[in-house]
C-alpha positions in Angstrom: 25.0 0.8 4.4 27.2 -1.9 3.2 26.9 -3.0 -0.6 25.0 -6.3 -0.5 25.7 -8.1 -3.7 24.7 -11.8 -3.5 26.1 -14.4 -6.0 23.4 -17.4 -7.0 25.0 -20.4 -8.1 22.7 -21.0 -11.2 22.8 -23.8 -13.5 23.5 -22.3 -17.0 20.9 -22.5 -19.4 21.1 -25.1 -21.9 23.4 -23.5 -25.0 21.6 -22.4 -27.9 23.1 -21.7 -31.5 23.4 -17.8 -31.9 25.5 -15.1 -32.9 27.6 -13.0 -30.8 25.9 -10.9 -28.1 28.8 -8.5 -27.7 29.8 -8.5 -23.8 26.9 -10.8 -22.6 28.2 -13.9 -20.5 27.7 -17.3 -22.2 24.6 -18.3 -20.2 23.0 -14.7 -20.7 23.6 -15.5 -24.8 21.8 -18.6 -24.4 19.1 -17.5 -22.5 18.5 -14.7 -24.6 18.6 -16.7 -27.8 16.1 -19.1 -26.3 13.7 -16.3 -25.2 13.9 -15.0 -28.8 13.0 -18.4 -30.3 10.0 -18.2 -27.9 11.0 -21.0 -25.7 8.5 -21.6 -22.8 11.2 -23.1 -20.7 13.4 -19.7 -21.3 10.6 -17.7 -19.9 10.2 -19.7 -16.8 14.1 -19.3 -16.2 14.2 -15.6 -16.7 11.1 -15.3 -14.1 12.9 -17.7 -11.6 16.3 -15.6 -11.9 14.7 -12.1 -11.9 11.5 -12.0 -10.2 12.6 -11.5 -6.6 15.5 -8.8 -7.6 13.1 -6.9 -9.7 10.4 -6.9 -6.9 12.6 -5.6 -4.2 14.1 -3.0 -6.6 10.4 -1.8 -7.5 9.2 -1.5 -4.0 12.0 0.7 -3.1 11.5 3.0 -6.1 7.5 3.5 -6.2 5.6 5.5 -3.6 3.8 4.0 -0.7 0.6 4.1 -2.2 1.6 2.1 -5.1 1.0 -1.6 -5.9 4.6 -3.1 -6.7 3.1 -6.3 -7.6 1.3 -4.5 -10.5 4.5 -2.8 -11.7 6.7 -6.0 -11.7 3.8 -7.7 -14.0 4.2 -4.8 -16.5 8.0 -5.1 -16.3 8.0 -8.7 -17.1 5.1 -8.1 -20.0 7.4 -5.5 -21.4 10.6 -7.9 -21.4 8.5 -10.3 -23.0 7.2 -8.0 -25.6 10.8 -6.4 -26.2 13.3 -9.2 -25.8 13.2 -9.8 -29.8 14.7 -6.4 -30.4 17.4 -6.9 -27.4 20.7 -6.9 -29.0 23.0 -7.3 -26.1 24.7 -3.6 -26.1 24.3 -4.1 -22.2 24.1 -6.9 -19.7 20.5 -8.7 -19.6 20.4 -7.3 -16.0 20.9 -3.8 -16.7 18.5 -3.8 -19.5 15.8 -5.1 -17.5 16.7 -3.1 -14.7 16.2 -0.1 -16.9 12.5 -1.4 -17.7 12.1 -1.6 -14.2 13.0 2.2 -13.3 10.9 3.3 -16.0 7.8 1.5 -15.0 8.4 2.6 -11.5 8.6 6.3 -13.0 5.3 5.9 -15.0 3.4 4.3 -11.6 4.7 7.4 -9.5 3.5 9.7 -12.3 0.0 7.9 -12.5 -0.3 7.8 -8.6 0.3 11.5 -8.5 -2.2 12.4 -11.0 -4.9 10.1 -9.6 -4.2 9.8 -6.0 -5.9 6.4 -5.7 -5.2 2.5 -6.6 -7.0 0.8 -9.0 -6.9 -2.2 -6.9 -7.5 -2.7 -3.2 -5.2 -5.7 -2.0 -6.8 -5.8 1.3 -10.2 -5.4 -0.2 -13.2 -7.5 1.1 -13.2 -11.3 0.3 -14.5 -11.8 -3.3 -16.8 -14.8 -3.7 -15.7 -14.9 -7.5 -12.0 -15.7 -6.1 -13.4 -18.5 -3.6 -13.6 -16.3 -0.5 -10.2 -14.7 -1.1 -9.4 -11.0 -1.7 -6.7 -10.0 -4.2 -3.5 -9.8 -2.0 -4.1 -13.7 -1.3 -3.6 -14.4 -5.0 -0.2 -12.7 -5.5 2.7 -14.8 -5.4 4.9 -14.5 -2.1 8.1 -12.4 -3.2 10.2 -13.7 -0.4 12.8 -11.7 1.4 16.2 -10.8 -0.1 19.5 -11.2 2.4 19.4 -7.7 2.9 15.7 -7.6 4.5 16.8 -10.6 6.4 19.9 -9.1 8.1 18.2 -5.7 8.6 14.8 -6.3 9.2 13.4 -4.6 12.4 13.4 -1.1 13.5 16.4 -0.2 11.8 15.5 -1.5 8.5 12.2 0.3 9.2 13.9 3.8 9.4 16.1 3.1 6.6 13.2 2.4 4.5 11.2 5.1 5.7 14.2 7.5 4.9 14.8 6.2 1.4 11.0 6.7 1.0 11.2 10.8 1.9 14.2 11.5 -0.1 14.0 12.8 -4.0 13.2 9.9 -6.4 16.1 10.6 -8.4 18.5 10.4 -5.5 17.0 7.3 -4.3 17.1 5.5 -7.4 20.9 6.0 -7.7 21.5 5.1 -3.7 19.1 1.9 -4.3 21.1 0.8 -7.2 24.7 1.2 -5.9 24.1 0.5 -2.4 21.5 -2.1 -2.3 21.6 -3.9 -5.7 25.5 -3.4 -6.1 25.4 -2.2 -9.8 28.7 -0.4 -11.1 28.8 3.1 -11.7 28.7 2.1 -15.6 25.8 -0.1 -15.3 23.8 2.7 -13.1 24.9 5.0 -15.7 23.0 2.6 -18.4 20.1 1.9 -16.4 19.3 5.6 -15.8 20.7 6.9 -19.1 22.9 9.7 -17.5 26.6 10.1 -17.5 28.9 8.5 -14.9 29.6 12.0 -13.5 25.8 12.2 -12.9 25.6 9.2 -11.4 28.3 9.7 -8.7 27.0 13.1 -8.0 23.4 11.6 -7.3 24.6 9.0 -5.0 26.9 11.0 -3.0 23.8 13.4 -2.6 21.3 10.7 -2.0 23.6 9.4 0.6 23.9 12.6 2.3 20.0 13.2 2.2 19.8 9.9 3.7 22.2 10.5 6.4 20.5 13.7 7.3 17.1 11.9 7.4 18.3 9.2 9.7 20.0 11.5 12.2 16.7 13.4 12.9 15.0 10.4 13.8 17.5 8.1 15.2 18.4 8.3 19.3 21.7 9.1 20.1 22.0 5.9 22.3 21.8 4.0 18.9 23.4 5.9 16.3 23.6 4.7 12.8 27.0 5.3 10.9 26.2 6.4 7.5 29.0 8.6 6.2 29.0 9.8 2.4 32.1 8.3 0.7 33.9 10.1 -2.1 33.8 8.5 -5.5 37.5 7.3 -5.1 36.8 6.0 -1.7 33.7 4.3 -3.1 35.5 2.2 -6.0 34.2 0.2 -8.4 
């Protein structure tokens, strides 16, 4: 699976006077400063930038019976609550992804204990909602470029295989091979050493390759070769 890093040409957020934020880019410094000042347009900008990436990440980390929309909502609530204490020791994206991974952990633990969902997305239409069910009121997360390219049978096989490997390996593979984070960024998100990150990525790729090989027909092989840390690069 190739790295799928997408660069969006976003207009910089209007500059705001603020102290240094370490290694943060100028537009991130301005956005964080505006968020900490409680500016409404800053919250809108944050959601516009990160709603889809966070949704796609969460979808690949939670279990099949979980509701990613609920997890994403909780992620942004925690971002809004905690942004006042954000000091820029990591990038804004890394900090947000760390919150998303933690919330996915929490959701998996909750579902393991309860084995049921609090809200049925496809529940019967509710007259109080104007004849619509809960799923009708959720925002459309859209499709990432990765999903557009790999849609169809192969995409379904990969997603199903990802869901079957251990969560600690799935997180590392998704963050590296789908989200395109560096080893250092993944280490910050997962709060583990770079050596542990590399080990999890390689073991996750091997587990994914084994899952796919057991299900793909020989006429349509999917090339998935685990790479060494040196081959993988930065």
